[in-house]
C-alpha positions as CSV (number, residue, x, y, z in Angstrom):
1,M,-14.9,19.9,-29.0
2,H,-15.1,19.9,-25.2
3,L,-13.7,16.6,-23.8
4,L,-16.8,16.1,-21.6
5,D,-19.0,16.3,-24.8
6,L,-17.1,13.7,-26.8
7,P,-19.2,11.0,-28.5
8,R,-19.7,8.0,-26.2
9,M,-17.3,5.1,-26.8
10,T,-17.7,1.5,-25.6
11,I,-15.7,0.2,-22.6
12,Y,-13.7,-2.0,-25.1
13,Q,-12.8,1.1,-27.2
14,A,-11.8,3.0,-24.0
15,L,-9.7,0.1,-22.8
16,K,-7.8,-0.1,-26.1
17,K,-7.5,3.6,-26.7
18,Y,-6.2,4.7,-23.3
19,W,-4.6,1.5,-21.9
20,N,-3.8,-0.4,-25.0
21,F,-5.3,-3.6,-23.6
22,D,-7.4,-5.9,-25.9
23,S,-9.4,-7.6,-23.1
24,F,-10.4,-7.2,-19.5
25,R,-9.0,-9.4,-16.7
26,S,-11.3,-11.6,-14.6
27,L,-14.3,-9.8,-13.1
28,Q,-13.2,-6.3,-14.4
29,E,-15.9,-6.3,-17.1
30,E,-18.7,-7.5,-14.8
31,I,-17.8,-4.8,-12.2
32,I,-17.7,-2.1,-14.9
33,Q,-21.1,-3.1,-16.3
34,S,-22.6,-3.0,-12.8
35,V,-21.3,0.5,-12.3
36,L,-22.6,1.6,-15.8
37,E,-26.0,0.2,-14.8
38,G,-26.0,2.7,-11.9
39,K,-25.6,0.1,-9.2
40,D,-23.6,0.6,-6.0
41,T,-20.8,-2.0,-6.2
42,L,-18.2,-3.5,-3.9
43,A,-15.3,-5.1,-5.7
44,L,-12.8,-7.3,-3.9
45,L,-9.8,-7.9,-6.1
46,P,-6.4,-9.2,-4.8
47,T,-3.3,-7.0,-5.0
48,G,-2.4,-6.6,-8.6
49,G,-5.9,-7.5,-9.8
50,G,-6.4,-4.3,-11.8
51,K,-8.7,-2.3,-9.5
52,S,-8.0,1.1,-11.1
53,I,-9.3,-0.1,-14.5
54,C,-12.7,-0.8,-12.8
55,F,-13.4,2.9,-12.1
56,Q,-11.3,4.6,-14.8
57,V,-12.9,2.8,-17.7
58,P,-16.5,3.5,-16.8
59,A,-15.6,7.1,-16.0
60,M,-14.2,7.6,-19.5
61,V,-17.3,6.3,-21.3
62,K,-19.7,8.4,-19.2
63,P,-20.0,12.2,-19.5
64,G,-18.9,14.1,-16.4
65,I,-16.2,13.8,-13.7
66,S,-15.3,10.8,-11.5
67,I,-14.3,11.5,-7.9
68,V,-11.8,9.1,-6.4
69,V,-11.2,8.9,-2.7
70,S,-7.9,7.3,-1.5
71,P,-6.0,7.5,1.8
72,L,-2.7,7.0,-0.1
73,I,-1.4,10.3,-1.3
74,A,1.6,8.8,-3.1
75,L,-0.7,6.4,-5.0
76,M,-3.1,9.3,-5.9
77,K,-0.2,11.3,-7.4
78,D,1.1,8.3,-9.3
79,Q,-2.4,7.6,-10.8
80,V,-2.9,11.3,-11.7
81,E,0.5,11.3,-13.5
82,N,-0.4,8.0,-15.3
83,L,-3.7,9.4,-16.5
84,K,-2.1,12.6,-17.8
85,E,0.4,10.5,-19.7
86,R,-2.6,8.8,-21.4
87,G,-4.0,12.2,-22.4
88,I,-6.7,12.2,-19.7
89,E,-7.2,15.3,-17.5
90,A,-6.9,14.5,-13.8
91,V,-6.1,16.4,-10.6
92,S,-5.6,15.6,-6.9
93,I,-6.4,17.7,-3.9
94,V,-4.4,16.7,-0.8
95,S,-3.4,18.1,2.6
96,G,-0.8,20.9,2.4
97,M,-2.4,22.8,-0.5
98,G,-3.5,26.3,0.2
99,K,-7.2,27.4,0.1
100,R,-6.8,29.5,-3.0
101,E,-5.0,26.7,-4.9
102,V,-7.8,24.3,-3.9
103,D,-10.4,26.8,-5.0
104,I,-8.8,27.1,-8.5
105,L,-8.6,23.3,-8.9
106,L,-12.2,22.9,-7.8
107,D,-13.3,25.6,-10.3
108,N,-11.5,23.6,-13.1
109,C,-13.5,20.5,-12.0
110,V,-16.8,22.4,-12.2
111,Y,-16.2,24.3,-15.4
112,G,-13.2,22.6,-17.1
113,Q,-12.3,19.4,-18.8
114,I,-11.2,17.4,-15.8
115,K,-12.3,13.7,-15.9
116,F,-10.8,12.6,-12.5
117,L,-10.7,14.4,-9.2
118,Y,-8.6,12.5,-6.6
119,L,-9.3,13.4,-2.9
120,S,-7.9,12.3,0.4
121,P,-10.7,11.6,2.9
122,E,-9.5,14.4,5.1
123,R,-10.3,16.9,2.3
124,L,-13.9,15.8,2.3
125,M,-14.2,17.3,5.8
126,S,-13.8,20.8,4.2
127,D,-17.0,22.8,3.6
128,L,-15.4,24.4,0.5
129,V,-14.8,21.0,-1.1
130,R,-18.3,19.6,-0.3
131,E,-20.0,22.8,-1.6
132,R,-18.2,22.7,-4.9
133,I,-18.7,18.9,-5.5
134,K,-22.5,19.8,-5.4
135,Y,-22.0,21.7,-8.7
136,M,-19.9,19.1,-10.5
137,K,-21.4,16.7,-13.0
138,V,-20.3,13.6,-11.1
139,N,-20.6,10.3,-13.0
140,L,-19.1,8.0,-10.3
141,F,-17.7,8.0,-6.7
142,A,-14.8,5.5,-6.5
143,I,-13.7,4.6,-2.9
144,D,-10.3,3.0,-3.0
145,E,-8.9,1.0,0.1
146,A,-12.6,0.8,1.1
147,H,-11.8,-1.5,4.1
148,C,-10.6,1.7,5.9
149,I,-14.2,2.7,6.5
150,S,-14.8,-0.3,8.7
151,Q,-13.8,-0.5,12.4
152,W,-13.5,-4.3,11.8
153,G,-10.8,-3.6,9.2
154,Y,-7.1,-3.9,9.9
155,D,-6.5,-0.3,8.8
156,F,-9.6,1.7,10.0
157,R,-9.3,5.4,9.3
158,P,-11.9,7.7,11.0
159,P,-11.9,10.3,8.1
160,Y,-13.5,7.6,5.9
161,L,-16.6,7.9,8.0
162,Q,-17.1,11.2,6.3
163,L,-17.8,9.5,3.0
164,N,-21.5,9.2,3.6
165,A,-21.5,12.9,2.7
166,L,-20.9,12.0,-0.9
167,R,-24.2,10.2,-1.0
168,E,-26.0,13.3,0.3
169,L,-24.4,15.5,-2.3
170,H,-25.4,13.3,-5.3
171,P,-27.9,10.7,-4.2
172,E,-28.3,9.1,-7.6
173,V,-24.6,8.7,-8.5
174,P,-23.3,5.1,-8.0
175,I,-20.5,4.3,-5.6
176,L,-17.8,1.8,-6.4
177,A,-15.9,0.6,-3.3
178,L,-12.7,-1.3,-4.0
179,T,-10.4,-3.2,-1.7
180,A,-7.9,-6.1,-1.9
181,T,-8.5,-7.4,1.6
182,A,-11.7,-7.8,3.5
183,T,-13.3,-10.4,5.8
184,E,-17.1,-11.0,5.8
185,N,-17.6,-8.5,8.7
186,V,-15.8,-5.8,6.7
187,I,-17.7,-6.6,3.5
188,V,-21.0,-6.0,5.3
189,D,-19.8,-3.0,7.2
190,I,-18.5,-1.2,4.0
191,Q,-21.9,-1.5,2.3
192,E,-23.7,-0.3,5.4
193,K,-21.4,2.7,6.0
194,L,-21.5,3.8,2.4
195,G,-25.3,3.5,2.2
196,F,-25.5,0.9,-0.6
197,K,-29.1,0.7,-1.9
198,K,-28.7,-3.1,-2.5
199,I,-26.1,-5.6,-1.5
200,N,-23.8,-6.0,-4.6
201,V,-20.5,-7.7,-4.2
202,F,-18.0,-8.9,-6.8
203,R,-15.4,-11.1,-5.3
204,K,-12.4,-12.7,-6.9
205,S,-10.9,-15.6,-4.9
206,F,-8.0,-14.6,-2.8
207,E,-6.2,-17.7,-4.0
208,R,-2.8,-17.1,-5.6
209,K,-1.9,-20.4,-7.3
210,N,1.5,-19.3,-8.5
211,L,2.6,-18.0,-5.0
212,S,4.4,-20.4,-2.7
213,Y,4.0,-19.3,1.0
214,V,6.9,-20.3,3.3
215,V,7.2,-19.8,7.0
216,A,10.4,-20.5,8.9
217,N,11.1,-20.3,12.6
218,E,14.7,-19.1,12.5
219,E,17.0,-17.8,15.2
220,N,19.5,-16.6,12.5
221,K,17.0,-15.0,10.1
222,Y,19.7,-13.2,8.1
223,R,21.4,-16.5,7.1
224,K,18.0,-17.8,5.8
225,L,17.4,-14.4,3.9
226,F,20.8,-14.7,2.2
227,A,19.9,-18.3,1.2
228,V,16.6,-17.2,-0.3
229,A,18.2,-14.2,-2.2
230,K,20.9,-16.5,-3.7
231,K,18.6,-19.4,-4.5
232,V,15.7,-17.5,-6.0
233,Q,16.6,-15.6,-9.1
234,G,15.1,-12.2,-9.9
235,T,13.8,-9.1,-8.1
236,G,12.7,-9.1,-4.5
237,I,11.3,-7.0,-1.6
238,V,12.4,-7.5,2.0
239,Y,10.1,-6.0,4.6
240,V,11.5,-5.0,8.0
241,R,9.9,-3.4,11.1
242,N,11.7,0.0,11.3
243,R,13.7,2.5,9.3
244,R,17.0,1.7,11.0
245,G,16.5,-2.0,10.0
246,T,16.2,-1.1,6.3
247,Q,19.7,0.3,6.2
248,E,21.3,-2.5,8.3
249,V,19.8,-5.3,6.2
250,A,20.6,-3.6,2.9
251,R,24.2,-3.4,4.1
252,M,24.3,-7.0,5.0
253,L,22.9,-8.1,1.6
254,A,25.5,-5.9,-0.1
255,R,28.3,-7.6,1.9
256,E,27.1,-10.9,0.6
257,G,27.4,-9.6,-2.9
258,I,23.7,-9.1,-3.4
259,S,22.5,-5.9,-5.1
260,S,20.3,-4.0,-2.7
261,D,19.1,-0.7,-1.4
262,F,16.9,0.6,1.4
263,Y,13.6,2.6,1.4
264,H,11.5,4.2,4.1
265,A,9.1,7.2,4.5
266,G,11.8,9.3,6.3
267,L,13.8,9.8,3.0
268,S,13.3,12.9,0.9
269,T,10.9,12.5,-2.0
270,P,13.7,12.8,-4.7
271,E,15.6,10.0,-2.8
272,R,12.5,7.8,-2.6
273,S,11.7,8.3,-6.3
274,E,15.3,7.6,-7.3
275,K,15.5,4.3,-5.3
276,Q,12.1,3.2,-6.5
277,E,13.0,3.8,-10.1
278,A,16.3,2.0,-9.8
279,W,14.5,-1.0,-8.4
280,K,11.7,-0.9,-10.9
281,K,14.2,-0.8,-13.8
282,G,16.3,-3.7,-12.3
283,V,19.4,-1.6,-11.5
284,T,18.8,-2.6,-7.8
285,R,17.8,-6.2,-7.4
286,I,16.4,-6.2,-3.8
287,I,14.7,-3.3,-2.0
288,V,14.7,-3.5,1.8
289,A,11.8,-1.4,3.1
290,T,9.3,-0.6,5.8
291,N,5.6,-1.0,4.9
292,A,5.8,2.5,3.4
293,F,7.0,0.8,0.2
294,G,4.8,-0.9,-2.3
295,M,1.5,0.9,-2.6
296,G,0.9,1.6,-6.3
297,I,4.2,0.0,-7.3
298,D,3.4,-1.5,-10.7
299,K,6.1,-4.2,-11.1
300,A,4.7,-7.6,-12.1
301,E,7.9,-9.7,-12.1
302,V,8.8,-9.7,-8.4
303,R,10.0,-13.2,-7.6
304,F,10.0,-13.1,-3.8
305,V,8.8,-11.1,-0.9
306,V,10.5,-11.8,2.5
307,H,9.1,-10.5,5.8
308,L,11.8,-10.4,8.5
309,D,9.3,-9.6,11.2
310,L,5.7,-10.7,12.0
311,P,3.1,-8.5,10.3
312,E,0.4,-6.8,12.4
313,S,-2.4,-8.6,10.6
314,L,-3.0,-11.3,8.0
315,E,-4.7,-8.6,5.8
316,A,-1.5,-6.5,5.8
317,Y,0.6,-9.6,5.2
318,Y,-1.6,-10.8,2.3
319,Q,-1.3,-7.4,0.6
320,E,2.5,-7.1,1.0
321,A,3.3,-10.7,0.2
322,G,0.9,-10.4,-2.8
323,R,3.3,-8.0,-4.5
324,A,5.3,-11.1,-5.5
325,G,4.4,-12.9,-8.8
326,R,1.8,-10.5,-10.2
327,D,3.0,-11.8,-13.7
328,E,1.4,-15.1,-12.6
329,K,4.7,-16.9,-12.8
330,K,6.2,-18.9,-9.8
331,A,7.1,-16.7,-6.9
332,F,7.7,-17.0,-3.1
333,A,6.3,-15.2,0.0
334,V,8.6,-16.0,2.9
335,L,7.9,-15.2,6.6
336,L,10.8,-15.5,9.0
337,Y,10.1,-15.3,12.7
338,N,11.2,-16.4,16.1
339,E,10.0,-16.1,19.7
340,S,11.3,-12.5,20.2
341,D,9.1,-11.5,17.2
342,K,6.0,-12.7,19.1
343,L,7.1,-10.6,22.1
344,A,7.6,-7.5,19.9
345,L,4.2,-7.9,18.3
346,N,2.5,-8.2,21.6
347,K,4.4,-5.2,22.9
348,K,3.3,-3.2,19.9
349,F,-0.3,-4.3,20.6
350,D,-0.1,-3.0,24.2
351,L,1.4,0.4,23.0
352,S,-1.5,0.7,20.5
353,F,-4.0,1.3,23.3
354,P,-2.7,4.1,25.5
355,P,-4.8,5.0,28.6
356,I,-7.2,7.9,28.3
357,E,-5.0,10.0,30.5
358,V,-2.0,9.5,28.1
359,I,-4.2,10.5,25.1
360,K,-5.2,13.7,26.9
361,Q,-1.6,14.4,27.8
362,I,-0.5,14.0,24.2
363,Y,-3.4,16.3,23.0
364,H,-2.3,18.9,25.6
365,S,1.4,18.6,24.5
366,L,0.3,19.0,20.9
367,G,-1.3,22.3,21.7
368,N,1.8,23.5,23.5
369,Y,4.0,22.3,20.6
370,F,2.0,24.5,18.1
371,Q,1.6,27.3,20.8
372,L,-2.2,27.3,20.4
373,A,-4.3,29.1,22.9
374,Y,-7.4,27.4,24.3
375,G,-10.4,28.2,22.0
376,A,-8.1,28.7,19.0
377,G,-7.0,26.6,16.0
378,E,-10.2,25.4,14.3
379,G,-9.5,24.8,10.6
380,L,-5.8,25.3,11.1
381,T,-3.5,23.0,9.1
382,L,0.1,22.7,10.3
383,E,3.2,20.8,9.3
384,F,4.0,18.1,11.9
385,D,7.4,16.5,12.6
386,I,6.4,13.6,14.8
387,G,10.1,12.7,15.6
388,N,10.7,16.2,16.9
389,F,7.5,16.2,18.8
390,C,8.1,12.9,20.5
391,S,11.7,13.9,21.3
392,R,10.7,17.2,22.8
393,F,8.0,15.8,25.1
394,K,9.7,12.4,25.7
395,L,6.9,10.3,24.1
396,D,6.9,6.9,22.5
397,A,6.2,7.2,18.7
398,I,3.8,4.2,18.5
399,T,1.8,5.4,21.5
400,T,1.7,8.9,20.1
401,L,0.5,7.8,16.6
402,N,-2.3,5.7,18.2
403,A,-3.3,8.5,20.5
404,L,-3.6,10.8,17.4
405,K,-5.9,8.2,15.8
406,Y,-8.3,8.2,18.8
407,L,-8.3,12.0,18.8
408,E,-9.0,11.8,15.0
409,H,-11.9,9.4,15.7
410,A,-13.2,11.8,18.3
411,G,-13.3,14.6,15.7
412,Y,-10.7,16.9,17.3
413,L,-8.0,16.7,14.5
414,A,-7.0,15.0,11.3
415,L,-3.5,13.6,10.6
416,S,-2.4,13.1,7.0
417,E,0.5,11.0,5.8
418,S,3.8,12.6,4.7
419,V,3.2,14.2,1.3
420,Y,5.6,15.9,-1.1
421,L,4.2,19.0,-2.8
422,P,6.6,20.8,-5.1
423,S,6.8,24.6,-5.1
424,R,3.9,26.2,-7.0
425,V,3.4,29.7,-8.4
426,K,0.4,31.6,-9.7
427,V,0.3,35.2,-11.2
428,N,-2.4,37.2,-9.4
429,V,-2.7,40.1,-11.8
430,G,-3.7,40.3,-15.5
431,A,-1.2,40.4,-18.4
432,E,-1.5,44.2,-18.8
433,D,-1.0,44.9,-15.1
434,L,2.0,42.6,-15.1
435,Y,3.5,44.4,-18.2
436,R,3.1,47.8,-16.4
437,F,4.8,46.3,-13.3
438,Q,7.8,45.2,-15.5
439,I,8.2,48.7,-16.9
440,E,7.9,50.3,-13.5
441,Y,10.2,47.8,-11.7
442,A,12.8,47.1,-14.4
443,Q,15.0,45.1,-12.0
444,Y,12.4,42.3,-12.0
445,D,11.7,42.4,-15.8
446,S,14.2,39.7,-16.8
447,F,13.3,37.4,-14.0
448,I,9.6,37.6,-14.8
449,K,10.2,37.0,-18.5
450,I,12.2,33.8,-17.7
451,L,9.5,32.7,-15.2
452,L,6.7,33.1,-17.8
453,R,8.8,31.4,-20.6
454,S,9.7,28.5,-18.4
455,Y,6.3,27.6,-17.0
456,G,2.9,27.7,-18.7
457,G,-0.6,28.5,-17.3
458,L,0.7,30.8,-14.5
459,F,-2.2,33.2,-15.1
460,E,-4.9,30.5,-14.8
461,Q,-3.7,28.2,-12.1
462,Y,-0.9,27.2,-9.7
463,S,2.0,25.7,-11.8
464,Q,4.8,23.6,-10.4
465,I,8.2,25.2,-10.5
466,R,11.8,24.3,-9.5
467,E,13.8,27.0,-7.9
468,Y,17.0,25.2,-9.0
469,D,16.0,25.4,-12.7
470,L,15.1,29.0,-12.4
471,A,18.5,29.7,-10.8
472,R,20.2,28.0,-13.7
473,R,18.2,30.0,-16.3
474,T,18.5,33.4,-14.5
475,G,22.1,33.0,-13.5
476,I,21.5,33.7,-9.9
477,R,21.7,31.5,-6.8
478,S,18.6,29.4,-5.7
479,Q,18.4,31.4,-2.4
480,E,18.1,34.6,-4.5
481,V,15.4,33.0,-6.6
482,I,13.4,32.2,-3.4
483,K,13.9,35.8,-2.1
484,T,12.8,37.3,-5.4
485,L,9.6,35.1,-5.5
486,E,8.9,36.1,-1.9
487,K,9.3,39.8,-2.7
488,L,7.0,39.5,-5.8
489,E,4.4,37.8,-3.5
490,E,4.8,40.6,-0.9
491,L,4.1,43.1,-3.8
492,E,0.9,41.0,-4.4
493,L,2.0,40.2,-8.0
494,L,1.9,36.4,-7.5
495,S,1.3,33.6,-5.0
496,Y,4.3,31.5,-4.1
497,L,3.8,28.2,-2.3
498,K,7.1,26.6,-1.2
499,Q,7.6,22.9,-1.4
500,T,6.8,20.7,1.6
501,D,7.6,17.1,2.5
502,K,6.0,16.9,6.0
503,P,2.8,15.2,7.4
504,Q,0.0,17.6,8.2
505,I,-2.2,18.0,11.3
506,Q,-5.5,19.8,10.9
507,Y,-7.4,21.0,13.9
508,L,-11.0,20.2,13.2
509,K,-12.1,21.9,16.4
510,S,-10.6,24.7,18.5
511,R,-8.3,23.6,21.3
512,V,-10.1,22.5,24.5
513,D,-8.9,21.9,28.0
514,S,-8.6,18.3,29.4
515,A,-11.9,18.6,31.3
516,N,-13.7,19.1,28.0
517,L,-11.8,16.5,25.9
518,F,-14.1,13.5,25.4
519,I,-12.6,10.2,24.2
520,D,-14.9,7.2,23.6
521,R,-13.7,4.4,25.9
522,E,-16.1,1.8,24.4
523,Y,-14.7,2.5,20.9
524,I,-11.2,1.9,22.1
525,A,-12.3,-1.4,23.8
526,R,-13.9,-2.6,20.6
527,R,-10.7,-1.7,18.6
528,K,-8.6,-3.6,21.1
529,A,-10.8,-6.7,20.8
530,I,-10.6,-6.6,17.0
531,M,-6.8,-6.1,17.0
532,K,-6.2,-8.9,19.5
533,K,-7.9,-11.3,17.2
534,Q,-5.8,-10.1,14.3
535,V,-2.5,-10.5,16.3
536,E,-3.6,-14.0,17.4
537,A,-4.4,-14.9,13.7
538,V,-0.9,-13.9,12.7
539,I,0.8,-15.9,15.4
540,N,-1.4,-18.9,14.6
541,Y,-0.5,-18.7,10.9
542,A,3.2,-18.6,11.8
543,Q,3.1,-21.5,14.2
544,A,0.5,-23.9,12.6
545,Y,1.6,-26.8,10.5
546,S,-1.1,-26.8,7.8
547,C,-1.4,-25.5,4.2
548,R,-0.5,-21.8,4.3
549,S,-2.7,-20.8,1.4
550,K,-5.7,-22.7,2.8
551,M,-5.3,-20.9,6.2
552,L,-5.2,-17.5,4.5
553,L,-8.2,-18.3,2.4
554,E,-10.2,-19.5,5.4
555,Y,-9.3,-16.2,7.2
556,F,-10.8,-14.4,4.2
557,D,-14.0,-16.5,4.4
558,E,-13.2,-19.0,1.7
559,P,-13.7,-22.1,3.9
560,H,-13.7,-24.8,1.2
561,A,-10.4,-24.1,-0.5
562,D,-8.2,-27.0,-1.6
563,E,-4.6,-27.4,-0.3
564,C,-2.3,-25.4,-2.6
565,G,0.4,-28.1,-3.1
566,V,3.1,-25.4,-3.4
567,C,3.6,-24.0,0.1
568,D,6.3,-25.2,2.5
569,V,3.9,-27.5,4.4
570,C,2.4,-29.1,1.3
571,I,5.8,-29.6,-0.3
572,E,7.1,-31.3,3.0
573,E,4.0,-33.5,3.2
574,K,4.4,-34.5,-0.5
575,R,8.1,-35.3,0.1
576,K,7.2,-37.5,3.1
577,S,4.5,-39.2,1.1
578,E,6.8,-39.8,-1.8
579,S,9.6,-40.9,0.5
580,G,7.3,-43.5,2.1
581,S,6.0,-44.9,-1.2
582,L,9.6,-45.1,-2.5
583,T,10.7,-47.0,0.5
584,G,7.8,-49.4,0.0
585,R,8.8,-49.9,-3.7
586,I,12.4,-50.6,-2.8
587,T,11.4,-53.0,0.0
588,F,9.2,-54.9,-2.4
589,E,12.0,-55.2,-5.0
590,I,14.5,-56.5,-2.4
591,L,12.1,-59.2,-1.1
592,E,11.3,-60.2,-4.7
593,L,15.0,-60.5,-5.6
594,L,15.9,-62.5,-2.5
595,A,12.9,-64.9,-2.9
596,D,14.7,-66.5,-5.9
597,K,18.4,-66.4,-5.0
598,H,21.1,-65.2,-2.7
599,F,22.9,-61.9,-3.4
600,S,26.1,-60.1,-2.3
601,L,25.4,-56.6,-1.0
602,D,26.9,-54.9,-4.1
603,D,24.9,-57.1,-6.5
604,L,21.7,-56.7,-4.6
605,I,21.9,-52.9,-4.5
606,G,22.9,-52.9,-8.2
607,A,19.8,-55.0,-9.1
608,I,17.3,-52.7,-7.5
609,Q,15.6,-50.4,-10.0
610,S,14.0,-47.8,-7.7
611,G,15.5,-44.9,-5.8
612,T,19.1,-43.7,-5.3
613,E,21.9,-45.8,-3.9
614,K,21.3,-44.1,-0.5
615,D,17.6,-44.9,-0.6
616,R,18.3,-48.6,-1.4
617,I,20.9,-49.0,1.3
618,E,18.5,-47.4,3.9
619,A,15.7,-49.8,2.9
620,F,18.1,-52.8,3.0
621,R,19.3,-51.8,6.5
622,N,15.7,-51.5,7.8
623,L,14.9,-55.0,6.6
624,L,18.1,-56.4,8.1
625,D,17.5,-54.7,11.5
626,A,13.9,-56.0,11.5
627,G,15.3,-59.6,11.0
628,K,13.5,-60.0,7.6
629,I,16.8,-60.6,5.8
630,K,19.5,-63.1,6.9
631,T,23.2,-63.4,5.9
632,D,25.9,-66.1,5.9
633,G,28.6,-63.4,6.0
634,T,29.0,-62.9,2.3
635,K,25.5,-63.4,0.8
636,Y,22.1,-62.3,1.8
637,Y,18.8,-64.3,1.7
638,L,15.3,-64.5,3.2
């Protein structure tokens, strides 16, 4: 029986069958029911709140395919693999894939048994993708990280503005937008941009009762970090500003005898996977990382997250800090900062808004970098090494990245994140033609037989291969394997796509000269005003002396939250309060004792019931200094 024609199951049966859960978490069931009733739905669930279940379960109980849009390619790939492990057919289409490969995957989505198609927003710009979505039996559009569609959001991404095309392709299909962080402005903007038919928001409080927020103004941040790592048992994450810092801090922790490793986007994919797995399994206790680490990391028992630098926004901080304590046991979110951090944050803010002339210069340099003629390049996708580009043209990396964002918003190009795509192969001829080729070209016969035995489905679709494995099985060097595959491609027997691990730039329009390059000044001014407020909110959070949790909740439009009782400010207030009441109790006892008789100091301190000896002596001295107790040299009395 065709998977898409299976008898309908209930959401509870799907939850148990595929995820082995007996019950839903808070709000999950209500969100799923809303989607099943065909309503456009916005779900706000904190980090670790189980967002993926909210679209995966309804998709499994409805006939057809669910289309999931996410800007995080690594997260998409993780979810596809997880679904496949559960026996659910899922595919992802990302930048870097060839047109023919995409064509085959889309065919499988139209005619095959695929239940989930994951897309990056850049892919929705393609006419090929949009045209084929028209013919799919779509049951749901799920938009992950939905705050990216809003210019009020902390992580606005222009390609998300293309998502209204989904509504045009299938007007009756419900949209489920999901995010972990959104202010009221963003909540309204998401629904407007996605064309919600009615306002429909499910919001779980952003309060994390088990998470103790701590902020410390420290000149020697490393000493404080070591203290946290030694005092708090269990796994931790340390976030730092740049790649170089990840290695330095990991080395410092190791010198203190603390198991640690570093992680950043510049590492090769195998290295990243290895480090990530070692940390998830507890082989490495602390991972020191840039903000490239954490998305899609399913590790519930993280006991602390330390930020060694000020984050760019409270939204980003809430998401990253929220990776601690997802098992709902006690955990700590620690922010360490000093005056130099404020200067660095303000400098980064300034670099985020390059002048129009600089944006035009970077666009011009980009065309020269790729050797594109004016009027050429439309639809071209190219690997982009930003480090090499900035070095060659003597550009600042932060300025360059932001200039590319404004060029993206203006519709000239699209920049995708770094993505690892393994090598793929597809046989282009039928089985009979291949057999005749093997007879005619006997030198390739053994290689082709091993290739077909090693990897399935080569006649139907692109299959992942590993040149190293083929080298081992064929007994030739990896370089010879690559040459053989390239020769077979040259003979039009197969298609061979080599692995890639680079970001991609796609030219959405042909290259234009500076006079015809239009950049929206008003848009940049609006983004600058929004980001300025975000930076000010971060600095205010770090410097203010009030309940940390309450401040965060007020930022996320929960104005009536109670004080948490577990952050550094609440604990200090509680200590002072208890200290004051303790002093009062000891004072009362001293006065009661001395009202009836005279005491030596040792006897008096020994007769007091409350507090420690230190507390008692301090209260006694206060009374003596105030003249409320008198002495004859050996005894004390009122």
